[in-house]
C-alpha positions as CSV (number, residue, x, y, z in Angstrom):
1,X,22.1,21.2,-9.2
2,X,18.5,20.0,-8.5
3,X,16.8,18.1,-11.3
4,X,13.1,17.9,-11.7
5,X,11.5,15.1,-13.8
6,X,7.9,15.2,-14.9
7,X,5.8,12.4,-16.3
8,X,2.8,13.3,-18.6
9,X,2.8,10.2,-20.7
10,X,0.7,8.3,-18.2
11,X,-0.5,9.3,-14.8
12,X,0.9,12.8,-14.0
13,X,3.9,12.3,-11.6
14,X,6.9,14.4,-10.6
15,X,10.2,13.8,-8.9
16,X,12.9,16.1,-7.4
17,X,16.3,14.5,-7.4
18,X,14.6,11.1,-7.5
19,X,12.1,11.9,-4.7
20,X,8.4,11.9,-5.5
21,X,6.5,15.2,-5.4
22,X,2.9,15.5,-4.5
23,X,1.1,16.9,-7.7
24,X,-2.3,17.0,-6.1
25,X,-5.8,16.5,-7.5
26,X,-6.5,15.8,-11.2
27,X,-7.5,19.5,-11.8
28,X,-4.3,20.6,-10.1
29,X,-2.4,18.2,-12.4
30,X,-4.1,19.8,-15.4
31,X,-2.8,23.2,-14.2
32,X,0.7,21.8,-13.9
33,X,0.5,20.3,-17.4
34,X,-0.6,23.6,-18.9
35,X,2.3,25.4,-17.2
36,X,4.7,22.7,-18.5
37,X,3.4,22.7,-22.1
38,X,3.5,26.5,-22.3
39,X,7.3,25.9,-22.2
40,X,8.1,28.9,-20.1
41,X,5.6,31.3,-21.7
42,X,2.9,33.0,-19.6
43,X,-0.6,31.6,-19.5
44,X,-3.5,33.8,-18.4
45,X,-5.8,32.9,-15.5
46,X,-8.7,33.1,-17.9
47,X,-7.0,30.5,-20.1
48,X,-6.5,28.2,-17.1
49,X,-10.2,28.6,-16.1
50,X,-11.4,27.8,-19.6
51,X,-9.1,24.8,-19.8
52,X,-10.5,23.3,-16.6
53,X,-14.2,24.1,-16.9
54,X,-14.9,25.2,-20.4
55,X,-17.9,27.4,-20.7
56,X,-19.3,26.6,-17.3
57,X,-16.8,27.6,-14.6
58,X,-17.9,27.8,-11.0
59,X,-18.1,31.2,-9.2
60,X,-15.0,30.3,-7.2
61,X,-12.9,29.4,-10.2
62,X,-10.4,32.3,-9.7
63,X,-9.8,31.3,-6.1
64,X,-9.5,27.6,-6.9
65,X,-6.8,28.3,-9.5
66,X,-4.9,30.5,-7.0
67,X,-5.1,27.6,-4.5
68,X,-3.7,25.1,-7.1
69,X,-0.9,27.5,-7.9
70,X,-0.1,27.9,-4.2
71,X,0.0,24.2,-3.6
72,X,2.2,23.5,-6.7
73,X,4.7,26.2,-5.6
74,X,4.9,24.5,-2.2
75,X,5.3,21.0,-3.7
76,X,8.1,22.2,-6.0
77,X,9.9,23.9,-3.1
78,X,9.5,27.5,-4.2
79,X,11.7,29.8,-2.2
80,X,14.3,27.1,-1.4
81,X,17.7,28.4,-2.5
82,X,19.2,26.3,-5.3
83,X,16.6,23.6,-4.8
84,X,13.1,24.9,-5.4
85,X,11.3,25.7,-8.6
86,X,9.1,28.7,-8.5
87,X,5.9,29.4,-10.5
88,X,6.1,33.1,-11.5
89,X,3.2,35.4,-11.4
90,X,3.3,37.8,-14.4
91,X,0.6,40.2,-15.5
92,X,-2.8,38.4,-15.3
93,X,-1.3,34.9,-15.5
94,X,1.5,32.5,-14.5
95,X,4.7,31.0,-16.0
96,X,6.9,28.1,-15.0
97,X,10.6,28.4,-15.9
98,X,11.9,25.3,-17.8
99,X,15.4,25.4,-16.2
100,X,16.4,22.0,-14.9
101,X,13.1,20.4,-16.0
102,X,12.9,17.1,-17.9
103,X,9.4,16.4,-19.2
104,X,8.9,13.0,-20.9
105,X,6.4,14.5,-23.4
106,X,9.1,17.0,-24.6
107,X,11.6,14.1,-25.0
108,X,9.1,12.0,-26.8
109,X,8.2,14.8,-29.3
110,X,11.9,15.6,-29.9
111,X,12.8,12.0,-30.7
112,X,9.8,11.6,-33.1
113,X,10.9,14.8,-34.8
114,X,14.4,13.5,-35.2
115,X,13.1,10.2,-36.5
116,X,11.1,12.0,-39.2
117,X,14.3,13.8,-40.2
118,X,16.3,10.6,-40.3
119,X,13.8,8.4,-42.1
120,X,14.8,9.3,-45.6
121,X,18.5,8.7,-45.2
122,X,18.9,6.2,-42.3
123,X,16.0,3.8,-41.7
124,X,17.6,2.0,-38.8
125,X,18.3,5.3,-36.9
126,X,14.7,6.4,-37.5
127,X,13.4,3.1,-36.2
128,X,15.7,3.3,-33.1
129,X,14.6,6.8,-32.3
130,X,10.9,5.9,-32.6
131,X,11.4,2.8,-30.4
132,X,13.1,4.8,-27.7
133,X,10.3,7.4,-27.9
134,X,7.6,4.8,-27.5
135,X,9.4,3.3,-24.5
136,X,8.7,6.5,-22.6
137,X,4.9,5.8,-22.5
138,X,3.5,4.6,-19.2
139,X,-0.2,4.6,-20.1
140,X,-2.8,7.1,-21.3
141,X,-1.4,10.7,-21.3
142,X,-2.6,12.7,-18.3
143,X,-4.4,9.7,-17.1
144,X,-7.3,10.6,-14.8
145,X,-7.1,14.3,-15.6
146,X,-10.3,15.8,-16.9
147,X,-11.3,18.9,-18.7
148,X,-11.2,20.3,-22.3
149,X,-7.4,21.0,-22.2
150,X,-6.5,17.6,-21.0
151,X,-8.7,16.0,-23.6
152,X,-7.0,18.0,-26.4
153,X,-3.5,17.1,-25.1
154,X,-4.4,13.5,-25.0
155,X,-5.8,13.5,-28.6
156,X,-2.8,15.3,-30.0
157,X,-0.3,13.1,-28.1
158,X,-2.0,9.8,-29.0
159,X,-2.0,10.8,-32.7
160,X,1.7,11.6,-32.4
161,X,2.2,8.1,-30.9
162,X,0.5,6.5,-33.8
163,X,2.8,8.6,-36.1
164,X,5.8,7.3,-34.2
165,X,4.6,3.7,-34.4
166,X,4.0,4.0,-38.1
167,X,7.4,5.6,-38.7
168,X,9.1,2.8,-36.8
169,X,7.2,0.1,-38.8
170,X,7.9,1.9,-42.1
171,X,11.6,2.1,-41.2
172,X,11.5,-1.6,-40.4
173,X,10.0,-2.4,-43.8
174,X,12.5,-0.2,-45.6
175,X,15.4,-1.8,-43.7
176,X,14.4,-5.3,-44.9
177,X,12.4,-6.4,-41.9
178,X,9.0,-6.5,-43.7
179,X,8.2,-10.1,-42.5
180,X,8.5,-9.1,-38.8
181,X,6.6,-5.8,-39.4
182,X,3.4,-7.3,-40.8
183,X,1.9,-8.3,-37.5
184,X,2.6,-4.9,-36.0
185,X,1.1,-3.1,-39.0
186,X,-2.1,-5.2,-38.7
187,X,-2.4,-4.5,-35.0
188,X,-2.1,-0.7,-35.6
189,X,-4.7,-0.9,-38.4
190,X,-7.1,-2.6,-35.9
191,X,-7.0,0.5,-33.7
192,X,-6.8,3.1,-36.5
193,X,-8.5,1.6,-39.5
194,X,-9.1,4.9,-41.4
195,X,-5.3,5.6,-41.8
196,X,-4.7,5.0,-45.4
197,X,-1.0,5.2,-45.0
198,X,-1.1,2.1,-42.7
199,X,-3.0,0.1,-45.3
200,X,-0.4,1.2,-47.9
201,X,2.4,0.1,-45.7
202,X,0.8,-3.3,-45.1
203,X,0.5,-3.9,-48.8
204,X,4.2,-3.0,-49.3
205,X,5.3,-5.4,-46.5
206,X,3.1,-8.2,-47.8
207,X,4.4,-7.7,-51.4
208,X,8.0,-7.8,-50.2
209,X,7.3,-10.9,-48.2
210,X,6.3,-12.7,-51.5
211,X,2.6,-12.4,-50.9
212,X,1.1,-10.2,-53.7
213,X,-2.3,-11.9,-53.5
214,X,-2.4,-11.0,-49.8
215,X,-1.4,-7.4,-50.6
216,X,-4.3,-7.1,-53.0
217,X,-6.7,-8.6,-50.4
218,X,-5.4,-5.9,-48.0
219,X,-6.3,-3.2,-50.6
220,X,-9.9,-4.6,-50.9
221,X,-10.2,-4.6,-47.1
222,X,-9.1,-1.0,-46.9
223,X,-11.5,0.0,-49.7
224,X,-14.4,-1.7,-47.8
225,X,-13.6,0.0,-44.6
226,X,-13.3,3.5,-46.2
227,X,-16.6,3.0,-48.0
228,X,-18.5,1.6,-45.0
229,X,-17.1,4.2,-42.5
230,X,-16.7,7.4,-44.6
231,X,-18.4,6.7,-47.9
232,X,-15.3,7.4,-49.9
233,X,-12.9,5.5,-52.2
234,X,-9.2,5.0,-51.4
235,X,-6.9,8.0,-52.0
236,X,-4.2,8.2,-54.7
237,X,-1.5,6.6,-52.5
238,X,-3.5,3.4,-52.0
239,X,-4.6,3.3,-55.6
240,X,-1.0,3.7,-56.8
241,X,0.1,0.9,-54.5
242,X,-2.6,-1.4,-55.9
243,X,-1.4,-0.7,-59.4
244,X,2.3,-1.2,-58.5
245,X,1.4,-4.6,-57.0
246,X,-0.7,-5.6,-60.0
247,X,2.1,-4.7,-62.4
248,X,4.9,-6.1,-60.1
249,X,6.5,-2.6,-60.2
250,X,10.3,-2.9,-59.6
251,X,10.1,0.2,-57.4
252,X,8.5,-1.9,-54.7
253,X,11.6,-4.2,-54.6
254,X,14.4,-3.5,-52.2
255,X,17.7,-2.8,-53.9
256,X,20.2,-1.4,-51.4
257,X,19.0,-3.3,-48.4
258,X,17.6,-6.7,-49.4
259,X,15.8,-8.6,-46.7
260,X,18.2,-10.8,-44.8
261,X,17.3,-14.5,-45.1
262,X,16.0,-15.8,-41.9
263,X,17.8,-19.0,-41.0
264,X,15.4,-22.0,-41.0
265,X,14.6,-23.1,-37.5
266,X,16.7,-26.1,-36.5
267,X,15.0,-29.1,-35.1
268,X,14.0,-28.5,-31.5
269,X,12.6,-31.9,-30.9
270,X,13.8,-33.9,-27.9
271,X,16.2,-36.8,-28.8
272,X,14.4,-39.8,-30.2
273,X,14.5,-43.0,-28.1
274,X,17.2,-45.3,-29.6
275,X,15.2,-48.3,-28.5
276,X,11.7,-47.1,-29.5
277,X,9.6,-50.1,-30.3
278,X,6.3,-50.7,-32.1
279,X,3.5,-48.2,-32.8
280,X,3.9,-48.8,-36.5
281,X,0.2,-48.5,-37.1
282,X,-0.1,-45.1,-35.3
283,X,3.0,-43.7,-37.0
284,X,1.7,-44.7,-40.4
285,X,-1.6,-43.1,-39.6
286,X,0.0,-39.8,-38.7
287,X,2.3,-39.8,-41.7
288,X,-0.5,-40.6,-44.0
289,X,-2.7,-37.8,-42.5
290,X,-0.1,-35.1,-43.2
291,X,0.8,-36.5,-46.6
292,X,-2.8,-35.8,-47.8
293,X,-3.4,-32.2,-48.9
294,X,-7.1,-32.3,-47.9
295,X,-6.6,-34.0,-44.5
296,X,-6.6,-32.0,-41.2
297,X,-3.3,-30.5,-40.4
298,X,-3.7,-31.2,-36.6
299,X,-3.2,-34.7,-35.2
300,X,-4.0,-35.3,-31.6
301,X,-2.6,-38.2,-29.6
302,X,-4.5,-39.0,-26.5
303,X,-4.3,-41.8,-23.9
304,X,-3.7,-42.7,-20.3
305,X,-0.7,-41.3,-18.4
306,X,2.5,-43.1,-19.0
307,X,1.3,-45.0,-22.1
308,X,4.0,-43.5,-24.4
309,X,2.2,-40.5,-26.0
310,X,5.2,-38.2,-25.8
311,X,7.7,-40.8,-27.1
312,X,5.3,-41.5,-30.0
313,X,5.0,-37.8,-30.9
314,X,8.7,-37.3,-30.8
315,X,9.4,-40.4,-33.0
316,X,6.7,-39.1,-35.4
317,X,8.3,-35.7,-35.5
318,X,11.8,-37.2,-36.4
319,X,10.3,-39.4,-39.1
320,X,8.3,-36.4,-40.6
321,X,11.2,-34.0,-40.4
322,X,12.1,-34.2,-44.1
323,X,8.6,-33.1,-45.0
324,X,9.0,-29.9,-42.9
325,X,12.3,-28.4,-43.9
326,X,11.8,-25.1,-42.1
327,X,12.1,-26.8,-38.8
328,X,10.4,-28.8,-36.1
329,X,9.4,-27.4,-32.7
330,X,8.6,-29.2,-29.5
331,X,6.9,-27.4,-26.6
332,X,5.6,-28.8,-23.3
333,X,2.8,-26.4,-22.4
334,X,2.6,-27.5,-18.8
335,X,5.1,-25.6,-16.7
336,X,6.6,-26.2,-13.3
337,X,4.2,-27.3,-10.6
338,X,1.9,-28.8,-13.3
339,X,0.6,-25.3,-14.1
340,X,-0.7,-25.0,-17.6
341,X,1.0,-22.2,-19.6
342,X,-1.4,-19.4,-20.7
343,X,-2.0,-18.9,-24.4
344,X,0.1,-15.7,-24.6
345,X,3.1,-17.5,-23.0
346,X,2.8,-20.4,-25.5
347,X,2.8,-17.9,-28.4
348,X,5.9,-16.2,-27.1
349,X,7.8,-19.5,-26.6
350,X,6.8,-20.6,-30.1
351,X,7.9,-17.3,-31.8
352,X,11.2,-17.5,-30.0
353,X,11.7,-21.1,-31.1
354,X,10.8,-20.2,-34.6
355,X,13.7,-17.7,-34.7
356,X,12.2,-14.3,-33.8
357,X,14.3,-12.1,-31.5
358,X,12.8,-10.8,-28.3
359,X,12.4,-7.3,-29.6
360,X,10.5,-8.6,-32.7
361,X,7.7,-10.2,-30.6
362,X,4.7,-7.9,-30.0
363,X,3.8,-7.1,-26.5
364,X,0.1,-7.7,-26.6
365,X,-1.5,-11.2,-27.2
366,X,-3.5,-10.2,-30.2
367,X,-0.5,-9.0,-32.1
368,X,1.4,-12.1,-31.1
369,X,-1.3,-14.2,-32.6
370,X,-1.0,-12.2,-35.8
371,X,2.8,-12.6,-35.8
372,X,2.4,-16.4,-35.4
373,X,0.0,-16.6,-38.3
374,X,2.2,-14.4,-40.5
375,X,5.3,-16.4,-39.6
376,X,3.7,-19.8,-40.5
377,X,2.2,-18.5,-43.7
378,X,5.5,-18.8,-45.6
379,X,7.0,-21.8,-43.9
380,X,6.8,-25.6,-43.7
381,X,7.1,-26.4,-40.0
382,X,6.0,-29.2,-37.7
383,X,5.0,-28.2,-34.2
384,X,4.5,-30.7,-31.3
385,X,2.6,-29.4,-28.3
386,X,2.8,-31.7,-25.3
387,X,0.7,-31.9,-22.2
388,X,-2.1,-29.8,-23.6
389,X,-4.8,-29.4,-20.9
390,X,-7.7,-27.8,-22.9
391,X,-8.7,-26.5,-26.3
392,X,-8.8,-22.9,-25.0
393,X,-5.1,-23.2,-24.1
394,X,-4.1,-23.6,-27.8
395,X,-7.0,-22.4,-29.9
396,X,-5.2,-19.4,-31.5
397,X,-2.0,-21.3,-31.7
398,X,-3.3,-24.1,-34.0
399,X,-3.1,-22.1,-37.2
400,X,-2.2,-24.8,-39.8
401,X,-1.6,-23.4,-43.3
402,X,-0.9,-26.0,-46.0
403,X,2.8,-26.1,-45.3
404,X,2.6,-26.6,-41.5
405,X,1.2,-29.3,-39.2
406,X,0.7,-29.8,-35.5
407,X,0.8,-32.9,-33.2
408,X,-1.1,-32.2,-30.0
409,X,-0.5,-34.6,-27.1
410,X,-3.0,-34.7,-24.3
411,X,-4.3,-37.1,-21.6
412,X,-7.6,-35.2,-21.8
413,X,-10.4,-35.6,-24.3
414,X,-10.1,-32.3,-26.2
415,X,-13.7,-31.5,-26.9
416,X,-14.3,-28.7,-29.4
417,X,-11.0,-29.0,-31.3
418,X,-12.3,-28.6,-34.8
419,X,-10.2,-29.6,-37.8
420,X,-8.2,-32.2,-36.0
421,X,-7.9,-36.0,-36.3
422,X,-7.7,-37.9,-33.1
423,X,-5.4,-40.9,-32.6
424,X,-5.9,-43.1,-29.5
425,X,-2.7,-44.3,-28.0
426,X,-3.2,-47.6,-26.2
427,X,-0.9,-50.2,-24.7
428,X,1.8,-52.1,-26.6
429,X,0.7,-55.3,-28.2
430,X,2.2,-58.5,-26.8
431,X,4.6,-58.8,-29.7
432,X,5.7,-55.1,-29.3
433,X,6.2,-55.5,-25.6
434,X,8.3,-58.6,-26.1
435,X,10.4,-56.8,-28.7
436,X,11.0,-54.0,-26.3
437,X,12.1,-56.4,-23.6
438,X,14.5,-57.9,-26.1
439,X,16.1,-54.5,-26.7
440,X,16.5,-54.1,-22.9
441,X,17.9,-57.5,-21.9
442,X,19.0,-59.1,-25.2
443,X,17.3,-61.2,-27.8
444,X,19.2,-64.4,-26.8
445,X,17.9,-64.2,-23.2
446,X,14.3,-63.8,-24.3
447,X,14.5,-66.6,-27.0
448,X,16.0,-69.0,-24.4
449,X,12.9,-68.6,-22.2
450,X,10.3,-67.2,-24.5
451,X,7.3,-68.5,-22.6
452,X,8.4,-66.9,-19.4
453,X,9.3,-63.7,-21.2
454,X,5.8,-63.5,-22.7
455,X,4.2,-64.1,-19.3
456,X,6.4,-61.4,-17.7
457,X,5.5,-58.7,-20.3
458,X,1.8,-59.7,-20.0
459,X,2.0,-58.6,-16.3
460,X,3.0,-55.1,-17.6
461,X,-0.4,-54.8,-19.5
462,X,1.2,-53.1,-22.5
463,X,2.6,-50.2,-20.6
464,X,6.0,-49.2,-22.1
465,X,7.1,-47.7,-18.8
466,X,6.3,-50.9,-16.9
467,X,8.1,-53.0,-19.5
468,X,11.1,-50.6,-19.2
469,X,11.1,-50.8,-15.4
470,X,10.9,-54.6,-15.5
471,X,13.6,-54.8,-18.2
472,X,15.9,-52.5,-16.2
473,X,15.6,-54.7,-13.2
474,X,16.3,-57.9,-15.2
475,X,19.2,-56.2,-17.1
476,X,20.8,-55.3,-13.7
477,X,20.6,-59.0,-12.8
478,X,22.1,-60.9,-15.7
479,X,22.3,-64.1,-13.8
480,X,18.6,-64.3,-13.2
481,X,16.7,-66.8,-15.3
482,X,13.3,-65.5,-16.6
483,X,11.4,-68.5,-15.3
484,X,12.5,-68.0,-11.7
485,X,11.9,-64.3,-12.0
486,X,8.4,-65.0,-13.2
487,X,7.7,-67.4,-10.2
488,X,9.1,-64.7,-7.9
489,X,6.8,-62.0,-9.3
490,X,3.8,-64.3,-9.0
491,X,4.5,-64.9,-5.4
492,X,5.5,-61.5,-4.1
493,X,2.9,-59.3,-2.3
494,X,1.2,-56.5,-4.2
495,X,3.5,-53.7,-2.8
496,X,6.5,-55.6,-4.1
497,X,4.9,-56.1,-7.5
498,X,4.2,-52.4,-7.6
499,X,7.8,-51.6,-6.9
500,X,8.9,-54.0,-9.6
501,X,6.7,-52.5,-12.3
502,X,6.5,-48.8,-11.2
503,X,9.9,-47.5,-10.2
504,X,10.0,-43.9,-9.0
505,X,11.1,-42.6,-12.4
506,X,8.5,-44.5,-14.3
507,X,5.5,-43.7,-12.1
508,X,6.0,-39.9,-12.6
509,X,3.3,-39.6,-15.3
510,X,0.8,-41.3,-13.1
511,X,1.8,-39.2,-10.1
512,X,1.4,-36.0,-12.1
513,X,-2.0,-37.1,-13.3
514,X,-3.1,-37.9,-9.8
515,X,-1.9,-34.6,-8.4
516,X,-4.2,-32.8,-10.9
517,X,-7.3,-34.6,-9.5
518,X,-9.8,-32.8,-7.2
519,X,-10.1,-34.4,-3.7
520,X,-13.4,-36.0,-4.7
521,X,-11.9,-37.5,-7.9
522,X,-8.9,-38.7,-6.0
523,X,-11.1,-40.4,-3.4
524,X,-13.1,-42.3,-6.0
525,X,-10.0,-43.2,-8.0
526,X,-8.3,-44.7,-4.9
527,X,-11.4,-46.4,-3.6
528,X,-12.5,-47.9,-6.9
529,X,-9.1,-49.5,-7.3
530,X,-9.8,-51.7,-4.3
531,X,-12.6,-53.5,-6.1
532,X,-11.3,-57.0,-7.1
533,X,-13.5,-57.6,-10.1
534,X,-12.9,-56.4,-13.6
535,X,-15.7,-53.8,-13.5
536,X,-16.8,-51.5,-10.7
537,X,-20.6,-51.0,-10.4
538,X,-21.2,-47.4,-9.7
539,X,-24.1,-48.1,-7.3
540,X,-21.9,-50.3,-5.2
541,X,-19.2,-47.7,-5.1
542,X,-21.7,-45.0,-4.2
543,X,-23.1,-47.1,-1.3
544,X,-19.7,-47.7,0.2
545,X,-18.7,-44.1,-0.2
546,X,-21.9,-42.7,1.2
547,X,-22.3,-40.4,-1.8
548,X,-25.2,-40.0,-4.2
549,X,-25.0,-42.4,-7.1
550,X,-25.2,-39.6,-9.8
551,X,-22.2,-37.8,-8.1
552,X,-20.1,-40.9,-8.1
553,X,-21.1,-41.6,-11.7
554,X,-20.0,-38.0,-12.7
555,X,-16.7,-38.5,-10.9
556,X,-16.0,-41.8,-12.7
557,X,-16.8,-40.1,-16.0
558,X,-14.3,-37.3,-15.3
559,X,-11.7,-39.9,-14.5
560,X,-12.5,-41.6,-17.8
561,X,-12.0,-38.3,-19.6
562,X,-8.4,-38.2,-18.4
563,X,-7.9,-41.9,-19.1
564,X,-7.4,-43.0,-15.5
565,X,-10.3,-45.5,-15.8
566,X,-12.1,-47.0,-18.8
567,X,-15.9,-47.0,-19.3
568,X,-17.7,-50.3,-19.6
569,X,-21.4,-50.9,-19.9
570,X,-23.6,-48.1,-18.5
571,X,-22.9,-47.8,-14.8
572,X,-19.6,-49.6,-14.6
573,X,-15.9,-48.7,-15.0
574,X,-12.7,-50.6,-15.1
575,X,-9.0,-50.1,-14.4
576,X,-5.9,-50.8,-16.5
577,X,-3.9,-53.3,-14.3
578,X,-0.9,-51.1,-13.9
579,X,-3.0,-48.0,-13.1
580,X,-4.8,-50.2,-10.5
581,X,-1.5,-51.1,-8.9
582,X,-0.6,-47.4,-8.8
583,X,-3.9,-46.4,-7.3
584,X,-3.6,-49.0,-4.6
585,X,-0.3,-47.6,-3.6
586,X,-1.3,-43.9,-3.3
587,X,-1.3,-42.5,0.2
588,X,-5.0,-42.0,0.8
589,X,-5.6,-39.5,3.6
590,X,-9.2,-38.6,4.5
591,X,-10.8,-36.4,1.9
592,X,-13.9,-34.2,2.3
593,X,-16.6,-34.9,-0.2
594,X,-19.3,-32.6,-1.7
595,X,-22.1,-31.5,0.4
596,X,-20.1,-31.8,3.7
597,X,-20.6,-35.6,3.8
598,X,-17.9,-37.9,5.0
599,X,-17.3,-41.2,3.3
600,X,-17.7,-44.3,5.3
601,X,-14.3,-45.4,4.1
602,X,-11.8,-42.7,4.8
603,X,-9.1,-43.9,2.4
604,X,-8.5,-46.3,-0.4
605,X,-6.9,-48.9,1.8
606,X,-10.4,-50.1,3.0
607,X,-11.7,-52.3,0.1
608,X,-15.0,-52.1,-1.6
609,X,-17.0,-55.4,-1.7
610,X,-15.5,-58.2,-3.7
611,X,-17.5,-59.3,-6.8
């Protein structure tokens, strides 16, 4: 038996046994919709003309309607035995038999009707029916179809969709899911602010979530909207809800279906380094910040690549865990290929980490932001966001109520991040670097040749990764004395020293930072590293590169913003020793520079003048 499926909840489309049917122009689609929604009853030609053109039909209206009917009969295979669907001519009009027809709008309306009937006895069934009804939507009903009839169908159907969404949310609240429903109710109110029943439902959900003050604020907001838009006061339902909240009416409390207690989010921090060393001052600064009620609830850790920002953030998270009993979340917001995650993806990942099921997470970004705010409002959580590229990436994420706090890790200078306290992560002190080396090769070995050990870690310039690379090499050679090792490292050529201090694994942060540079930034970064003095004069670099001085100055400034060089006095920049070693080892293929100019030195291996 042939089955016809028709879509009206979105662009008008039709299928016969799975094969698409041509439904013609928007006006022809409107005629099809009229025939379908008449549900087998006859509609007159005059009614069709009025629905398409209103009070100003063209002279050819009768002929145009007949043409539409003829084309639809052909598309639906009229006259094909056991396969076609005929549009019958009766009297002065037309009728479309509903045999073997499945229309999504019919299914939607039936499911909503069943949900209304089930709501009083079975909240979960009502919610399931509404959810399945809403899943049928594929966009605006009769999308692209014009005319008075199409407009009327759209208005009625969209209102019914709001009814379904409200029934689903009400059923969720009645079923004990009031915490997860709050964001959805707020999103619905944003689109339909004059629906008093939605404001009433929001007040109930907030009250059951243990937030009576917020429920009363929701009432005041509803009253303001109604007065500003309609010049009226809230109706009896809203006023009654206000009184019930004020008096803590027991009728507002769930009895038969208490809200299931959401399990506190477990710690999702990476494992702490067992040999983490130093940083006591920075750790104390972050702990002190979050211990003060009037201090900013966002701490940023910034510094050059590979300096240990992530390890510090993770250690701080583990130390602070007792102060945030509802859980700790870690999220690296830079995905594969060094592509920064968009804000909506970050919100989704955080909501999942905080314990929300996939079906509880709203589909649109605005509602996700509301859900995130509502979730944090009643919790004490610590969130660590790593590899943040810009403020815009996390602006709506950084909602920090009194019980929650954020640690934001970035190699960039995050300009415009209000309400945050910045902590600069620099290299390890000589004592901290020596202590780290002790954990890697043993205290006895270090104390036996302390002077050589101090000289070795000095060559690492405070970089934890460089100390670890050196320590791993020495640990793998237990028979090496530190003094001979120091003499060896002093004598080896620069590429060997680079291999010693920057193994493949430990140079990854620098490699990732380098890959993010523009070709012009990369050229200046490589070329500047060839300068032998402690500071690079911008004018000298510009002369050798054949680029305008202000362009080179701007490029060095951009490198300083991501902590690949450090600014000195005006017009000069310097390199951290380990970063300079790395820059000198980068493969420097020729790079085009702004304005079509070619640099006089094609790659970093040709040195700038020595100071």
